C-alpha positions in Angstrom: 0.0 0.0 0.0 1.1 3.5 -0.7 2.0 5.6 2.3 3.4 8.8 0.7 3.9 12.2 2.3 2.1 11.4 5.6 4.6 13.6 7.3 3.2 16.6 5.4 -0.3 15.8 6.8 0.9 15.2 10.3 3.0 18.3 10.6 -0.3 20.2 10.7 -1.4 18.2 13.7 -1.2 18.5 17.5 0.8 16.9 20.2 4.0 16.6 18.2 2.7 13.6 16.2 4.9 13.2 13.0 3.1 10.3 11.3 0.2 7.9 11.6 2.1 5.1 13.5 2.5 5.1 17.3 3.8 2.5 19.7 2.1 1.8 23.0 3.4 0.6 26.3 0.7 -1.8 27.6 0.0 -2.2 31.3 -2.0 -4.9 33.1 -3.6 -2.3 35.5 -3.8 1.4 36.2 -1.6 1.0 39.2 1.1 -0.5 37.1 0.7 2.4 34.6 1.2 4.9 37.4 4.2 3.1 38.7 5.7 3.1 35.3 5.0 6.8 34.9 6.8 7.5 38.2 9.9 5.8 36.9 9.9 7.8 33.7 11.2 11.3 33.1 8.1 13.4 32.6 7.5 14.7 29.1 8.3 18.4 29.2 7.3 20.5 26.2 9.3 23.5 25.2 7.7 26.5 26.7 9.1 29.9 27.3 8.2 30.5 30.9 9.6 30.2 34.4 8.2 26.7 35.1 10.6 24.8 37.3 11.8 21.3 36.9 9.0 19.0 38.2 11.6 16.7 39.7 13.0 19.4 42.0 10.6 19.4 45.0 11.9 22.6 46.7 11.7 24.5 43.4 8.1 23.3 42.9 7.2 24.4 46.4 8.6 27.9 45.8 6.8 28.0 42.4 3.5 27.1 44.0 3.9 29.7 46.8 4.7 32.4 44.2 1.7 31.5 42.2 -0.6 31.7 45.2 0.7 35.1 46.3 -0.3 36.5 42.9 -3.9 35.4 43.2 -4.7 35.9 47.0 -3.8 38.1 49.9 -2.4 35.8 52.5 0.4 35.6 55.1 2.6 33.1 53.4 6.2 32.6 54.3 8.9 30.6 52.5 9.5 28.8 55.8 6.0 27.5 56.0 5.4 24.0 54.8 2.8 24.2 52.0 1.9 20.5 52.4 0.1 21.4 55.7 -3.5 22.6 55.5 -2.8 25.1 58.2 -0.4 27.0 56.0 -3.3 28.3 53.8 -6.2 30.5 54.9 -7.7 31.8 51.8 -11.4 33.0 51.6 -12.8 33.6 48.1 -16.3 34.1 46.6 -18.4 31.3 45.3 -18.0 32.6 41.7 -14.2 32.7 42.1 -14.1 29.1 43.5 -16.3 27.9 40.6 -14.1 29.6 38.1 -10.9 28.1 39.6 -12.6 24.7 39.7 -13.4 24.9 36.0 -9.9 26.2 35.2 -8.2 23.4 37.2 -10.0 20.6 35.3 -7.8 18.4 33.3 -7.8 18.6 29.5 -9.7 15.3 29.1 -12.2 16.3 31.7 -13.0 19.4 29.6 -13.2 17.2 26.5 -15.7 14.8 28.2 -17.7 17.7 29.7 -17.9 19.3 26.3 -19.0 16.0 24.7 -21.8 15.6 27.3 -22.9 19.2 26.7 -22.9 18.7 23.0 -24.9 15.5 23.1 -27.5 16.9 25.4 -27.9 20.1 23.4 -31.3 20.7 21.9 -30.2 21.6 18.4 -27.2 21.3 16.0 -26.7 25.1 16.4 -26.3 24.8 20.1 -23.9 21.9 19.7 -21.8 23.9 17.3 -21.8 26.8 19.8 -20.6 24.5 22.5 -17.8 23.3 20.3 -16.7 26.9 19.5 -16.8 28.1 23.1 -15.4 25.1 25.0 -13.4 22.8 22.8 -11.1 24.9 20.7 -8.1 22.7 20.5 -5.4 25.4 20.3 -6.9 27.3 23.3 -6.5 24.2 25.5 -3.1 23.0 24.2 -1.0 25.4 26.2 -3.0 24.8 29.4 -2.7 21.0 28.8 1.1 21.3 28.5 1.3 23.2 31.7 -1.0 20.6 33.4 1.2 17.7 32.2 4.2 19.3 34.1 2.4 18.8 37.4 -0.3 16.2 36.7 -3.0 15.7 39.4 -4.7 12.7 37.7 -3.6 9.2 36.7 -1.8 9.2 33.4 -0.2 6.6 31.1 2.7 7.0 28.7 2.5 6.7 24.9 5.7 6.5 22.8 5.6 8.1 19.4 7.9 7.2 16.5 10.2 10.1 17.3 10.7 8.5 20.8 8.8 11.4 22.4 6.9 10.5 25.6 3.3 11.7 25.5 1.2 11.6 28.6 -2.5 10.9 28.2 -5.2 10.6 30.9 -5.7 7.0 32.2 -9.3 7.2 31.3 -11.1 5.0 28.8 -10.8 6.7 25.4 -9.1 6.4 22.0 -6.1 8.7 22.0 -5.1 7.7 18.5 -6.8 6.4 15.3 -5.2 6.0 11.9 -6.7 4.5 8.8 -4.7 3.7 5.7 -6.9 3.2 2.7 -5.8 1.8 -0.7 -8.3 2.0 -3.6 -7.5 -0.5 -6.4 -8.3 -0.1 -10.1 -11.1 -2.7 -9.9 -12.9 -0.6 -7.2 -11.9 -2.9 -4.4 -10.8 -1.0 -1.3 -8.2 -2.2 1.2 -8.3 -0.8 4.8 -5.7 -0.9 7.5 -7.0 0.7 10.7 -4.7 1.2 13.6 -6.6 2.2 16.8 -4.9 2.8 20.1 -7.2 2.5 23.2 -6.8 3.2 26.9 -8.8 0.5 28.6 -9.9 0.7 32.3 -12.3 -2.2 32.3 -15.5 -0.1 31.9 -16.7 0.1 28.3 -14.0 -2.1 26.8 -14.5 -5.1 29.0 -14.5 -7.4 26.0 -12.2 -5.5 23.8 -12.7 -3.1 20.8 -15.1 -4.0 18.0 -14.9 -2.5 14.5 -18.2 -1.5 12.9 -18.5 -1.4 9.1 -21.8 -0.2 7.4 -23.7 -3.0 5.6 -25.1 -0.8 2.9 -23.7 2.0 0.6 -25.9 4.7 -0.8 -25.4 6.7 -3.9 -26.2 10.4 -4.6 -29.6 9.4 -6.1 -30.6 7.3 -3.2 -29.7 3.9 -4.7 -28.6 1.4 -2.0 -26.5 -1.8 -2.4 -25.1 -4.2 0.1 -21.3 -4.0 0.3 -19.0 -7.0 0.3 -16.8 -7.3 3.3 -13.8 -9.7 3.7 -11.8 -9.8 6.9 -8.0 -10.2 6.5 -6.7 -10.1 10.0 -6.9 -8.4 13.4 -4.0 -8.0 15.8 -3.7 -6.6 19.3 -0.3 -5.2 20.3 1.2 -7.1 17.3 -0.3 -10.5 18.1 -2.9 -11.8 15.7 -6.2 -12.7 17.3 -8.9 -14.6 15.5 -12.0 -12.5 14.8 -15.2 -13.0 12.8 -17.9 -10.8 11.2 -21.4 -10.7 12.6 -24.4 -8.8 11.3 -26.5 -6.4 13.3 -29.3 -4.6 11.6 -27.7 -2.3 9.0 -24.0 -2.9 9.9 -21.3 -5.5 10.1 -19.4 -5.9 13.3 -15.9 -7.4 13.6 -15.7 -9.2 16.9 -13.4 -11.8 18.5 -14.2 -15.4 17.7 -13.7 -16.3 21.4 -14.8 -14.0 24.2 -12.1 -12.6 26.4 -11.8 -10.0 29.1 -9.6 -7.0 28.3 -7.5 -6.1 31.3 -6.8 -2.4 32.1 -3.9 -1.0 30.0 -3.0 0.5 26.6 -3.6 -1.6 23.5 -3.1 -1.1 19.8 -5.6 -2.7 17.6 -4.9 -3.3 13.9 -7.9 -4.2 11.7 -7.2 -5.2 8.0 -10.2 -5.8 5.8 -11.4 -5.5 2.2 -14.6 -3.7 1.0 -16.1 -4.0 -2.4 -19.0 -1.9 -3.9 -18.1 1.2 -2.0 -17.1 3.0 -5.2 -20.1 4.6 -6.9 -19.8 4.9 -10.7 -21.5 7.9 -12.3 -21.4 9.1 -15.9 -18.5 11.5 -15.5 -16.7 10.4 -12.4 -16.4 7.7 -9.7 -16.9 8.6 -6.1 -15.7 7.1 -2.8 -17.3 7.9 0.6 -16.3 6.6 4.1 -16.8 7.5 7.7 -13.4 6.9 9.3 -14.6 6.7 12.9 -18.0 5.1 12.2 -19.5 7.4 14.8 -20.5 4.3 16.8 -17.9 4.1 19.5 -19.0 5.3 22.9 -15.6 6.8 23.4 -13.8 10.1 22.7 -11.3 10.0 19.9 -8.5 12.4 20.6 -6.8 12.3 17.2 -7.8 10.8 13.9 -5.8 10.5 10.7 -6.5 8.9 7.3 -4.4 8.5 4.2 -5.9 7.4 0.9 -3.9 6.0 -2.1 -5.7 5.7 -5.4 -5.0 4.2 -8.9 -4.0 6.2 -12.0 -1.9 9.3 -12.5 -4.8 11.7 -12.5 -5.4 13.7 -9.3 -8.8 13.5 -7.7 -11.5 15.8 -9.1 -12.4 16.9 -5.6 -11.8 15.8 -2.0 -13.8 16.8 1.1 -13.6 16.0 4.8 -16.3 16.8 7.4 -16.5 16.4 11.2 -19.5 16.2 13.5 -22.9 14.7 13.9 -25.4 14.0 11.0 -27.1 17.2 10.1 -24.4 19.3 11.8 -21.2 18.6 9.7 -18.4 21.1 9.4 -15.0 21.2 7.7 -13.5 23.4 10.4 -10.9 21.7 12.5 -9.6 19.5 9.6 -6.5 19.5 7.5 -5.4 17.7 4.4 -2.4 17.3 2.1 -2.0 16.0 -1.4 0.7 14.0 -3.0 1.3 11.8 -6.0 -1.5 9.2 -6.1 -2.4 9.8 -2.5 -4.1 12.2 -0.2 -4.1 12.6 3.6 -6.7 14.0 6.0 -6.5 14.8 9.7 -8.8 16.0 12.5 -7.3 18.9 14.4 -9.9 18.6 17.2 -11.0 15.7 19.3 -14.1 13.8 18.1 -16.7 13.4 20.7 -19.0 10.5 21.4 -21.1 9.8 18.3 -19.2 12.2 16.0 -17.9 11.0 12.6 -15.0 11.9 10.3 -16.4 11.7 6.8 -14.3 11.8 3.6 -15.7 12.2 0.1 -13.4 11.9 -2.9 -14.3 12.1 -6.6 -12.0 10.4 -9.2 -11.7 10.5 -12.9 -13.3 7.4 -14.5 -10.1 6.7 -16.4 -8.5 5.6 -13.1 -10.7 2.6 -12.8 -11.5 -0.6 -14.7 -15.2 -0.9 -15.7 -16.8 -4.0 -14.1 -17.4 -6.9 -16.5 -20.6 -9.0 -16.9 -19.3 -11.6 -14.3 -18.8 -8.9 -11.7 -22.2 -7.3 -12.4 -23.8 -10.8 -12.1 -22.2 -11.4 -8.8 -23.3 -8.0 -7.6 -26.9 -8.7 -8.8 -26.9 -12.0 -6.9 -25.5 -10.3 -3.8 -28.4 -7.7 -4.0 -31.3 -9.9 -5.0 -30.1 -13.5 -4.6 -32.2 -14.1 -1.5 -35.3 -12.8 -3.2 -34.7 -15.1 -6.2 -34.1 -18.2 -4.1 -37.1 -17.6 -1.8 -39.3 -17.0 -4.8 -38.2 -20.2 -6.5 -38.7 -22.2 -3.3 -42.2 -20.9 -2.8 -43.2 -21.5 -6.4 -41.7 -25.0 -6.3 -43.8 -25.8 -3.3 -47.0 -24.4 -4.7 -46.6 -26.1 -8.1 -45.7 -29.5 -6.6 -48.6 -29.4 -4.1 -51.0 -28.4 -6.9 -49.9 -31.3 -9.1 -50.2 -33.6 -6.1 -53.7 -32.4 -5.4 -54.7 -33.0 -9.0 -53.4 -36.5 -8.8 -55.3 -37.1 -5.5 -58.5 -35.7 -7.1 -58.2 -38.2 -9.9 -57.7 -40.9 -7.4 -54.4 -42.0 -8.8 -52.7 -42.4 -5.4 -52.8 -45.5 -3.4 -53.1 -45.3 0.4 -50.7 -47.2 2.5 -51.7 -48.6 6.0 -48.6 -48.3 8.2 -50.2 -49.6 11.3 -53.0 -52.0 12.2 -56.4 -50.4 12.0 -58.8 -51.0 14.9 -62.6 -51.2 14.6 -63.1 -47.7 16.1 -60.7 -46.2 13.5 -62.5 -48.1 10.7 -65.7 -46.6 11.9 -64.2 -43.1 11.9 -62.9 -43.5 8.4 -66.2 -45.0 7.2 -68.6 -42.6 8.8 -66.4 -39.6 9.5 -67.4 -39.4 13.2 -66.8 -41.2 16.5 -70.2 -42.4 17.8 -71.9 -45.0 20.1 -71.4 -47.7 17.5 -67.6 -46.9 17.5 -67.6 -47.4 21.3 -69.6 -50.7 20.9 -67.0 -51.8 18.4 -64.3 -51.2 21.0 -66.2 -53.4 23.5 -66.4 -56.2 20.9 -62.6 -55.9 20.4 -62.2 -56.3 24.2 -64.4 -59.4 24.0 -62.3 -60.8 21.2 -59.2 -60.3 23.3 -60.9 -62.2 26.1 -60.7 -59.2 28.4 -64.5 -58.9 29.0 -67.6 -60.9 28.4 -70.8 -59.4 27.1 -74.0 -60.9 28.5 -77.7 -60.1 28.7 -79.8 -60.7 31.9 -83.4 -60.0 31.4 -83.5 -56.4 30.0 -80.0 -55.5 31.3 -76.8 -55.8 29.3 -73.8 -56.7 31.4 -70.1 -56.3 30.9 -68.1 -58.9 32.9 -64.4 -58.4 33.5 -62.7 -61.8 32.9 -59.1 -61.0 33.8 -56.9 -58.4 35.5 -54.0 -59.1 33.1 -54.2 -56.2 30.7 -50.7 -56.4 29.3 -51.9 -57.2 25.8 -53.8 -53.9 25.6 -52.7 -50.4 24.5 -52.2 -47.9 27.2 -55.4 -46.0 26.5 -57.4 -49.3 26.3 -56.1 -50.1 29.8 -57.3 -46.7 31.1 -60.7 -47.3 29.5 -61.2 -50.7 31.1 -60.1 -49.4 34.4 -62.6 -46.5 34.0 -65.4 -49.1 33.5 -64.4 -51.4 36.3 -63.3 -50.4 39.7 -60.8 -52.5 41.7 -63.5 -54.4 43.5 -66.1 -54.6 40.7 -66.1 -57.1 37.9 -69.6 -56.5 36.5 -70.9 -53.3 34.9 -74.4 -52.8 33.8 -75.0 -50.6 30.7 -77.6 -48.3 32.3 -78.0 -44.8 33.6 -76.5 -45.8 37.0 -73.0 -46.3 35.4 -73.4 -43.4 32.9 -70.4 -41.5 34.2 -68.1 -44.5 33.9 -69.3 -45.2 30.4 -68.8 -41.5 29.4 -65.2 -41.5 30.7 -64.3 -44.6 28.8 -66.1 -43.3 25.7 -64.0 -40.0 25.9 -60.7 -41.9 26.3 -61.4 -44.2 23.2 -62.6 -41.2 21.2 -59.5 -39.2 21.9 -57.2 -42.1 21.1 -59.1 -42.9 17.8 -58.8 -39.2 16.7 -55.1 -39.4 17.5 -54.7 -42.5 15.4 -56.4 -40.7 12.5 -54.0 -37.8 12.8 -51.1 -40.2 13.0 -52.4 -41.9 9.8 -52.7 -38.5 8.2 -49.2 -37.5 9.2 -47.8 -40.7 7.8 -49.6 -40.2 4.6 -48.4 -36.6 4.5 -44.8 -37.5 5.4 -43.6 -37.4 1.9 -45.2 -34.1 1.1 -44.1 -32.7 4.5 -40.6 -33.9 4.1 -40.4 -32.4 0.6 -41.8 -29.0 1.8 -39.4 -28.8 4.8 -36.4 -30.0 2.7 -37.2 -27.3 0.1 -37.4 -24.6 2.8 -34.2 -25.7 4.5 -32.4 -25.9 1.1 -33.5 -22.4 0.2 -32.4 -21.0 3.6 -29.0 -22.8 3.2 -28.6 -21.1 -0.2 -29.6 -17.7 1.2 -27.2 -18.1 4.1 -24.3 -18.7 1.7 -24.9 -15.3 0.2 -24.3 -13.6 3.6 -21.0 -12.6 5.2 -21.4 -14.9 8.2 -22.9 -18.1 6.9 -23.4 -19.8 10.3 -25.0 -16.7 11.9 -27.4 -16.2 9.0 -28.3 -19.9 8.8 -29.0 -19.9 12.6 -31.2 -16.8 12.3 -33.2 -18.2 9.4 -33.7 -21.7 10.7 -34.6 -20.5 14.3 -36.9 -17.9 12.9 -38.6 -20.5 10.6 -39.1 -22.8 13.6 -40.5 -20.0 15.7 -42.9 -19.0 12.9 -44.0 -22.6 12.4 -44.6 -23.1 16.1 -46.7 -20.0 16.6 -48.6 -20.7 13.4 -49.4 -24.1 14.9 -50.4 -22.5 18.2 -52.7 -20.0 16.5 -54.7 -22.9 15.0 -55.4 -24.4 18.4 -59.1 -24.4 19.5 -60.1 -22.7 22.7 -63.4 -22.9 24.5 -63.5 -19.2 25.2 -63.9 -16.9 22.2 -61.9 -14.2 24.0 -59.1 -16.6 24.8 -59.0 -17.7 21.2 -58.7 -14.2 19.8 -56.2 -13.2 22.4 -54.1 -16.2 21.5 -54.3 -15.5 17.8 -53.3 -11.8 18.3 -50.3 -12.9 20.4 -49.2 -15.5 17.9 -49.5 -13.3 14.9 -47.7 -10.5 16.8 -44.8 -12.9 17.4 -44.8 -14.0 13.8 -44.7 -10.4 12.5 -41.8 -9.6 14.9 -39.9 -12.7 13.7 -40.3 -11.7 10.1 -38.9 -8.2 10.9 -35.9 -9.9 12.6 -35.3 -12.0 9.5 -35.5 -8.8 7.4 -32.3 -7.6 9.2 -30.4 -10.3 7.4 -32.3 -10.7 4.2 -34.8 -8.6 2.2 -38.2 -8.1 3.7 -39.7 -9.7 0.5 -37.6 -12.8 1.1 -38.7 -13.0 4.7 -42.3 -12.8 3.6 -41.8 -15.5 1.0 -40.2 -17.8 3.5 -43.3 -17.2 5.8 -45.4 -18.0 2.7 -43.6 -21.3 2.2 -44.2 -22.2 5.9 -47.8 -21.3 5.6 -48.2 -23.3 2.4 -46.7 -26.4 4.1 -49.3 -26.1 6.9 -52.2 -25.3 4.6 -51.5 -28.2 2.2 -50.9 -30.7 5.0 -54.2 -29.7 6.5 -56.0 -30.0 3.1 -54.4 -33.4 2.4 -55.5 -34.6 5.8 -59.2 -34.0 5.0 -61.5 -36.8 3.8 -61.2 -35.5 0.2 -57.4 -35.5 0.5 -54.9 -38.2 1.1 -57.3 -39.9 3.6 -59.5 -40.5 0.6 -57.4 -43.5 -0.4 -57.7 -44.9 3.2 -61.5 -44.4 3.1 -61.5 -46.3 -0.2 -59.6 -49.1 1.5 -62.3 -49.2 4.2 -65.1 -49.4 1.6 -63.3 -52.2 -0.2 -62.9 -54.0 3.1 -66.6 -53.6 3.8 -67.4 -55.1 0.4 -65.0 -57.9 1.1 -66.9 -58.7 4.3 -70.2 -58.8 2.5 -68.9 -61.0 -0.3 -67.4 -63.5 2.1 -70.0 -63.4 4.9 -70.9 -67.1 4.3 -67.4 -68.3 4.8 -66.8 -65.9 7.7 -69.9 -67.3 9.5 -68.5 -70.8 9.3 -66.0 -70.5 12.2 -63.8 -68.5 14.4 -63.0 -66.0 11.7 -66.3 -64.4 12.7 -64.9 -63.7 16.2 -62.0 -61.9 14.6 -64.2 -59.8 12.3 -67.2 -59.2 14.6 -66.0 -55.8 15.8 -65.3 -54.6 12.2 -68.7 -55.9 11.1 -70.4 -53.9 13.8 -68.3 -50.8 13.1 -69.2 -50.9 9.3 -73.0 -51.2 9.9 -73.2 -54.8 8.7 -74.7 -56.4 11.8 -78.0 -57.0 10.1 -76.2 -58.9 7.3 -74.6 -61.4 9.6 -77.1 -63.7 11.2 -76.3 -66.1 14.0 -76.0 -69.8 13.3 -74.8 -72.8 15.2 -71.2 -72.3 14.1 -70.9 -68.9 15.6 -73.7 -68.9 18.2 -71.1 -69.3 21.0 -69.5 -65.9 20.4 -72.2 -64.0 18.5 -72.7 -60.6 20.3 -73.9 -58.4 17.4 -77.5 -58.6 18.6 -76.7 -57.5 22.1 -74.5 -54.6 20.9 -77.1 -53.5 18.4 -79.7 -53.4 21.2 -77.3 -51.5 23.5 -75.9 -48.9 21.0 -77.7 -49.0 17.7 -81.0 -48.1 19.3 -81.6 -45.2 21.6 -81.8 -46.7 25.0 -81.9 -45.0 28.3 -78.4 -45.1 29.8 -76.8 -46.1 26.5 
């Protein structure tokens, strides 16, 4: 990188700084910094006054006594010890005391006070007035030099390239910032930022982060996402692994591993590359950058920048501004030009939130026009996420529509992945769970030899035959235990036991509905897997377009899971109408907030399309689960099975096969077609069940 004539630029600056590089003496604590300072010869600027040598204690005592005699009437004598409070008896007015207190403030105290005043000012004009009245650099320089001779606050030592020792307050701030920028003919910009910080364990507990804007804006308001590549980050010459994370409209360079920054002085060096920061117009190319970023919650004492550029032609124009947005000024700045380079400097400290903005216009001949490949990459960088999310949504919609068309034409064949019970057959056949469904459940318990079904006079009895229920499903065990208490083995199907029957009925109904949902899910598994796979694939592709792949992928996947969860919650049924609407409002509020969070990493359109894909997956799975959807094939299987029973009723009624099919026959409304005979009379219970459940009986 070109680093020409920096000395020209820095000769205009303060504190005897001759170029942009400085060395720092790092300390583990403020106490160590002060001990180091005591062992050093204080930096004494060349001033033409009678200031004594600070190392001569007697000379300093005489100097202080002489100063005091000039400002107050008192009975001071050279023999008195000025270190004793009794040696002084000075009475002054409140105004004088306030004036002296303000005058005796350290240089950095005045800088921070001015920064606070400027930030709390009501208007840019007031902030500018505060700067003019309180923070003129040259007015404070002489006072600062005098203050450094007899410092009354903790200081640390900085060593400049000319070996001069510069004292700075041991308060958390940035005493030195230098940015070397190299603009390449292709428009790629290389940055080398050197930032010296004084850390006290307050704001810089986890070190210094570098913020880079995510977007660049042209004169006509066009915005594009810049490309950022991190080269390296070093602290006091030691390279430390860092990574780039995204936050809203900015990139942040942070450490890969968290660490605690001990108090001391540190020199950070950030090296990174930025593309698409050069705007190309018809007659010129333009480069804009905010050197400080205006994001650090720290005062920047000194800021420098050097820019080297391609070609032999000088820039068409070069501007530098300081201050807050809406209140920028070129006062307090300096610049110098050289061959293929230009330097800028801030002659005044930059307060919290202030920026240092440079704007340089170059001849178009100095740059290489982007080719089609580059423009295509830029286009994908700007709109790639929209293209991918659009294709994913369209693919889902088209595939689902084709699948629905195939289902409507009954071209699909249902698969039964688990054994259907009689209550589920009834639910598929009739679409509801009713009394006959529960009667079919009792017939299944009879087949499994758990209960016996008998009729005594006009009463239908259920007789528990065994306590061993290991062959039953969990819900079936609960239903049997609901019908029979521990000491009861007989249950009459009448109004006396209505509560027990209703409890068992509700258990079997819930279990049967759950089986239907399970069947629907299994039938939908292929479509659901395809939809989720398409969504994940799209989010993987979108994450690859981002600076931090893992961070973007985590945000997209976690946001999609959250949207899907709250979308599912919003469809839950509630007994209370108020509760239902409150739940829906809450869920949709969370979904909207999640989409906004996603839009910080991708375009808002892409976030909406991803939500559309999630909603499409839910909607089509719900449609396919209906009786006219994928369940249609299972319903057809049930109808075919019913026809099978009718065709083979003669053979079924010849032996024990009737016992195995009796519950299914009752569930499919075929009880009237199967008449008892001597072969099946022993276990024929269809007539009893028909009397108990098919007809409206009291207590049934």
